[in-house]
MDAnalysis code that builds the backbone (N, CA, C; Angstrom):
import MDAnalysis as mda
import numpy as np

u = mda.Universe.empty(309, n_residues=103, atom_resindex=np.repeat(np.arange(103), 3), trajectory=True)
u.add_TopologyAttr("name", ["N", "CA", "C"] * 103)
u.add_TopologyAttr("resid", np.arange(1, 104))
u.add_TopologyAttr("resname", ["MET", "SER", "GLU", "VAL", "THR", "ILE", "THR", "LYS", "GLU", "ASN", "PHE", "GLU", "GLN", "GLU", "VAL", "LEU", "ASN", "SER", "ASP", "VAL", "PRO", "VAL", "LEU", "VAL", "ASP", "PHE", "TRP", "ALA", "THR", "TRP", "CYS", "GLY", "PRO", "CYS", "LYS", "MET", "MET", "GLY", "PRO", "VAL", "VAL", "ALA", "GLN", "ILE", "ALA", "GLU", "GLU", "GLN", "ALA", "GLY", "LYS", "VAL", "LYS", "VAL", "GLY", "LYS", "ILE", "ASN", "ILE", "ASP", "GLU", "GLU", "GLN", "GLU", "LEU", "ALA", "VAL", "LYS", "TYR", "ASN", "VAL", "MET", "SER", "ILE", "PRO", "SER", "PHE", "MET", "VAL", "PHE", "GLN", "ASN", "GLY", "GLN", "VAL", "ILE", "GLU", "SER", "SER", "VAL", "GLY", "ALA", "GLN", "PRO", "LYS", "ALA", "ALA", "LEU", "GLU", "LYS", "MET", "LEU", "PRO"])
u.atoms.positions = np.array([
    [-2.200, -44.372, -28.917],
    [-1.400, -45.604, -28.822],
    [-1.897, -46.433, -27.640],
    [-1.982, -47.728, -27.845],
    [-2.467, -48.573, -26.758],
    [-1.290, -49.140, -25.970],
    [-1.637, -49.939, -24.974],
    [-0.594, -50.522, -24.124],
    [0.237, -51.527, -24.912],
    [1.478, -51.685, -24.452],
    [2.402, -52.646, -25.050],
    [2.433, -53.866, -24.135],
    [2.344, -55.065, -24.719],
    [2.492, -56.273, -23.915],
    [3.983, -56.506, -23.698],
    [4.383, -56.537, -22.434],
    [5.801, -56.687, -22.099],
    [6.083, -58.147, -21.732],
    [7.139, -58.687, -22.321],
    [7.594, -60.044, -22.006],
    [9.070, -59.957, -21.643],
    [9.610, -61.055, -21.147],
    [11.042, -61.000, -20.829],
    [11.875, -60.805, -22.104],
    [11.321, -61.203, -23.250],
    [12.028, -61.032, -24.519],
    [12.129, -59.562, -24.931],
    [11.095, -58.773, -24.674],
    [11.134, -57.375, -25.126],
    [11.290, -56.376, -23.977],
    [11.440, -56.853, -22.746],
    [11.512, -55.978, -21.573],
    [12.638, -54.947, -21.685],
    [13.813, -55.423, -22.047],
    [14.963, -54.511, -22.132],
    [14.709, -53.409, -23.164],
    [14.243, -53.809, -24.339],
    [14.000, -52.845, -25.415],
    [12.852, -51.896, -25.067],
    [11.722, -52.443, -24.608],
    [10.518, -51.629, -24.395],
    [10.569, -50.803, -23.111],
    [11.224, -51.317, -22.070],
    [11.203, -50.648, -20.773],
    [12.554, -50.023, -20.425],
    [13.585, -50.848, -20.323],
    [14.880, -50.344, -19.859],
    [15.519, -49.357, -20.830],
    [15.349, -49.591, -22.126],
    [15.970, -48.711, -23.123],
    [15.007, -47.694, -23.714],
    [13.839, -47.524, -23.117],
    [12.849, -46.588, -23.640],
    [13.342, -45.153, -23.483],
    [13.074, -44.328, -24.489],
    [13.488, -42.931, -24.381],
    [12.419, -42.072, -23.706],
    [11.294, -42.658, -23.374],
    [10.266, -41.968, -22.582],
    [9.989, -42.804, -21.333],
    [9.446, -42.194, -20.272],
    [9.105, -42.982, -19.080],
    [8.101, -44.082, -19.431],
    [8.152, -45.180, -18.692],
    [7.266, -46.315, -18.947],
    [6.486, -46.657, -17.680],
    [5.158, -46.615, -17.787],
    [4.286, -47.080, -16.703],
    [4.027, -48.554, -16.956],
    [4.451, -49.400, -16.031],
    [4.267, -50.846, -16.197],
    [3.186, -51.321, -15.227],
    [2.212, -52.026, -15.781],
    [1.097, -52.593, -15.020],
    [1.327, -54.099, -14.914],
    [1.615, -54.575, -13.692],
    [1.732, -56.020, -13.436],
    [0.327, -56.509, -13.089],
    [-0.193, -57.480, -13.853],
    [-1.581, -57.905, -13.700],
    [-1.729, -59.392, -13.988],
    [-2.956, -59.903, -13.829],
    [-3.286, -61.292, -14.199],
    [-4.759, -61.345, -14.602],
    [-5.096, -62.324, -15.427],
    [-6.466, -62.431, -15.946],
    [-7.481, -62.740, -14.844],
    [-7.040, -63.427, -13.773],
    [-7.957, -63.830, -12.700],
    [-8.132, -62.765, -11.619],
    [-7.455, -61.634, -11.768],
    [-7.432, -60.602, -10.731],
    [-8.522, -59.561, -10.985],
    [-9.531, -59.527, -10.110],
    [-10.646, -58.582, -10.236],
    [-10.210, -57.125, -10.277],
    [-9.424, -56.675, -9.281],
    [-8.973, -55.274, -9.301],
    [-8.148, -54.940, -10.546],
    [-7.413, -55.933, -11.076],
    [-6.632, -55.700, -12.305],
    [-7.571, -55.392, -13.467],
    [-8.666, -56.170, -13.559],
    [-9.645, -55.954, -14.630],
    [-10.289, -54.580, -14.488],
    [-10.531, -54.194, -13.234],
    [-11.125, -52.893, -12.955],
    [-10.188, -51.761, -13.417],
    [-8.879, -51.969, -13.271],
    [-7.898, -50.946, -13.633],
    [-7.606, -50.913, -15.129],
    [-7.966, -51.977, -15.844],
    [-7.678, -52.071, -17.277],
    [-8.072, -50.841, -18.083],
    [-9.348, -50.412, -17.997],
    [-9.773, -49.239, -18.767],
    [-9.041, -47.955, -18.358],
    [-8.705, -47.836, -17.078],
    [-7.982, -46.657, -16.572],
    [-6.584, -46.616, -17.192],
    [-5.917, -47.782, -17.187],
    [-4.569, -47.879, -17.747],
    [-4.611, -47.591, -19.251],
    [-5.628, -48.116, -19.937],
    [-5.773, -47.888, -21.380],
    [-5.986, -46.404, -21.674],
    [-6.757, -45.741, -20.825],
    [-7.024, -44.311, -20.994],
    [-5.735, -43.501, -20.837],
    [-4.933, -43.846, -19.836],
    [-3.653, -43.160, -19.631],
    [-2.753, -43.380, -20.856],
    [-2.747, -44.605, -21.381],
    [-1.927, -44.916, -22.564],
    [-2.308, -44.012, -23.727],
    [-3.607, -43.801, -23.909],
    [-4.079, -42.955, -25.003],
    [-3.741, -41.490, -24.768],
    [-4.049, -41.017, -23.571],
    [-3.881, -39.593, -23.271],
    [-2.405, -39.178, -23.197],
    [-1.540, -40.102, -22.779],
    [-0.129, -39.764, -22.608],
    [0.736, -40.233, -23.782],
    [0.098, -40.686, -24.859],
    [0.833, -41.204, -26.026],
    [1.895, -40.209, -26.468],
    [3.111, -40.715, -26.673],
    [4.216, -39.869, -27.094],
    [5.023, -39.328, -25.925],
    [4.380, -39.205, -24.752],
    [5.080, -38.695, -23.561],
    [5.466, -39.840, -22.626],
    [4.571, -40.827, -22.549],
    [4.767, -41.966, -21.649],
    [4.354, -43.230, -22.388],
    [5.109, -44.289, -22.192],
    [4.741, -45.593, -22.751],
    [4.048, -46.369, -21.636],
    [3.029, -47.125, -21.979],
    [2.331, -47.940, -20.989],
    [2.482, -49.406, -21.381],
    [3.026, -50.192, -20.451],
    [3.234, -51.604, -20.710],
    [2.491, -52.470, -19.707],
    [2.059, -53.639, -20.152],
    [1.363, -54.569, -19.261],
    [2.155, -55.871, -19.194],
    [2.355, -56.346, -17.972],
    [3.053, -57.613, -17.768],
    [2.103, -58.575, -17.072],
    [1.747, -59.654, -17.767],
    [0.908, -60.692, -17.180],
    [1.816, -61.550, -16.297],
    [1.601, -61.489, -14.973],
    [2.530, -62.155, -14.055],
    [2.489, -63.678, -14.163],
    [1.382, -64.223, -14.667],
    [1.314, -65.682, -14.840],
    [2.209, -66.131, -15.989],
    [2.325, -65.294, -17.003],
    [3.145, -65.636, -18.168],
    [4.590, -65.178, -18.009],
    [4.802, -64.177, -17.174],
    [6.142, -63.580, -17.020],
    [6.567, -63.581, -15.547],
    [6.589, -64.765, -14.953],
    [6.909, -64.877, -13.522],
    [8.309, -64.363, -13.197],
    [9.248, -64.545, -14.104],
    [10.627, -64.081, -13.860],
    [10.667, -62.574, -13.610],
    [9.915, -61.819, -14.429],
    [9.893, -60.362, -14.262],
    [9.207, -59.977, -12.954],
    [8.133, -60.689, -12.609],
    [7.424, -60.407, -11.354],
    [8.346, -60.643, -10.166],
    [9.117, -61.725, -10.216],
    [10.053, -62.039, -9.130],
    [11.173, -61.000, -9.085],
    [11.716, -60.668, -10.241],
    [12.821, -59.707, -10.315],
    [12.450, -58.368, -9.668],
    [11.202, -57.943, -9.859],
    [10.768, -56.654, -9.326],
    [9.920, -56.791, -8.053],
    [10.020, -57.954, -7.392],
    [9.368, -58.191, -6.091],
    [7.879, -57.870, -6.091],
    [7.187, -58.285, -7.139],
    [5.747, -58.057, -7.196],
    [5.070, -59.126, -6.338],
    [4.542, -58.687, -5.195],
    [3.916, -59.609, -4.243],
    [2.395, -59.623, -4.375],
    [1.824, -58.507, -4.757],
    [0.381, -58.471, -4.967],
    [0.089, -57.609, -6.183],
    [-1.074, -57.863, -6.768],
    [-1.419, -57.163, -8.004],
    [-2.803, -56.535, -7.862],
    [-3.120, -55.512, -8.629],
    [-2.221, -54.894, -9.592],
    [-1.075, -54.139, -8.911],
    [0.089, -54.186, -9.537],
    [1.240, -53.381, -9.111],
    [1.623, -52.501, -10.287],
    [1.940, -51.258, -9.983],
    [2.318, -50.301, -11.018],
    [3.710, -49.781, -10.724],
    [4.548, -49.728, -11.739],
    [5.892, -49.173, -11.587],
    [6.165, -48.235, -12.751],
    [6.832, -47.135, -12.435],
    [7.242, -46.206, -13.474],
    [8.756, -46.323, -13.613],
    [9.187, -46.647, -14.822],
    [10.612, -46.764, -15.128],
    [11.032, -45.523, -15.907],
    [12.184, -44.971, -15.553],
    [12.768, -43.887, -16.327],
    [14.264, -44.140, -16.382],
    [14.830, -44.080, -17.575],
    [16.259, -44.363, -17.786],
    [16.662, -45.712, -17.184],
    [15.776, -46.709, -17.309],
    [16.091, -48.061, -16.849],
    [15.921, -48.301, -15.366],
    [15.472, -47.286, -14.615],
    [15.321, -47.416, -13.159],
    [13.859, -47.241, -12.760],
    [13.458, -47.935, -11.673],
    [12.119, -47.726, -11.119],
    [12.168, -46.421, -10.319],
    [11.331, -45.449, -10.709],
    [11.325, -44.170, -9.992],
    [10.085, -44.016, -9.113],
    [9.037, -44.789, -9.376],
    [7.809, -44.754, -8.579],
    [7.171, -46.128, -8.637],
    [6.473, -46.505, -7.556],
    [5.707, -47.748, -7.608],
    [4.546, -47.662, -6.630],
    [3.499, -48.408, -6.924],
    [2.351, -48.489, -6.024],
    [1.634, -49.803, -6.275],
    [0.854, -50.207, -5.281],
    [0.157, -51.494, -5.340],
    [-1.325, -51.257, -5.101],
    [-2.148, -51.976, -5.864],
    [-3.589, -51.935, -5.647],
    [-4.312, -51.027, -6.619],
    [-5.624, -51.262, -6.702],
    [-6.470, -50.435, -7.562],
    [-6.513, -49.026, -6.987],
    [-6.500, -48.049, -7.858],
    [-6.517, -46.661, -7.405],
    [-7.091, -45.758, -8.476],
    [-7.435, -44.528, -8.092],
    [-7.993, -43.607, -9.083],
    [-6.963, -43.248, -10.150],
    [-7.464, -42.873, -11.304],
    [-6.606, -42.492, -12.421],
    [-5.637, -41.380, -12.004],
    [-6.128, -40.416, -11.239],
    [-5.294, -39.286, -10.823],
    [-4.075, -39.751, -10.026],
    [-4.232, -40.794, -9.215],
    [-3.119, -41.307, -8.424],
    [-2.049, -41.908, -9.337],
    [-2.475, -42.618, -10.375],
    [-1.510, -43.180, -11.334],
    [-0.808, -42.058, -12.098],
    [-1.575, -41.063, -12.505],
    [-0.995, -39.953, -13.266],
    [0.018, -39.195, -12.428],
    [-0.208, -39.111, -11.129],
    [0.703, -38.417, -10.227],
    [2.069, -39.111, -10.169],
    [2.098, -40.412, -10.444],
    [3.355, -41.172, -10.431],
    [4.234, -40.818, -11.634],
    [3.616, -40.303, -12.683],
    [4.350, -40.051, -13.922],
    [5.199, -38.791, -13.805],
    [6.416, -38.817, -14.353],
    [7.283, -37.632, -14.283],
    [6.779, -36.505, -15.171],
])
């Protein structure tokens, strides 16, 4: 399964009401480190399919969500479980560091 594009329209359904943990990647098309993390995030989405959902939020298109979750720099990663943020980190990082955030 690949990443889900998250918008304010589907945020509640895809993230807050998800029955599995959700790794959310806040990114933008102009962000170099975000592009670098793209394949890593896609790999996690594939490997964790069924256990974890992976969502991507383009902060240029979804500024309300970026503001709501205080995203100041990108890439920013947040793990939601039962509608709550349980882990977060900022910046490009190794795949293992992202996987460590997952419950």
